[in-house]
C-alpha angles and dihedrals in degrees: 000000000000135000096272091053090051094046089052096048089049091051093050092052093045093044099038092226142090093210107143090212094054091043091053091051090051098042109022089230109142113257093237090055088047091057093046094051095043087055092048092047088050092051092049089051095243091117106047104179150351094236120144117239112249127218094229093192090056089044091056101255095108100135112095122193127186116199133192106206123202117200146176118212142141124230122007124003088222093089092052090046090052092054093049090048090057093058110112110254096019109130102168136029122182127185105220142190117231139042096348133036104225139022113209133188122199129186111205141173101230148348089273087064093049086060092049089048094056091046089052091052091049090054092062102095094216093053109100096177144328133220108211126199118196109216109224096186135003110221094179126016113149127170091203111063093183085073089071095063134068115242089243092057091048093049092049093047105037107028110103109238097196095246099107 
């Protein structure tokens, strides 16, 4: 990835759009170059989709639950992870090192859904127990992680310097 790619990705994150015209206004990169680079970034799998971000609170999925999941399994963790990923409302699953095996985040519509979520976890054979934390207020929850970095840091960390 070169400097222009990083500048485009940062602008997409900051503006919340992939509009070539808006990206041109932000970066001064020519629109034709933006089209070309966006297509290349899609082909390389860096850009996965053109979906709009949703405000989950406004949509009605304002209840966030963070779960620590303790499991017993043999073989790969991937089978257990796949079962956890299929539970309705689960938005993120992380395999972790430490006291628990998985960290899971779920976005739900109400407290009845929280009860259903816990029941669904209990139904997974490999799950020994869960420790659930009900989030009372999200102080930061961004769907665009590049917003949390300065452009300088992104350029320093992500631009290929040609030495590899």
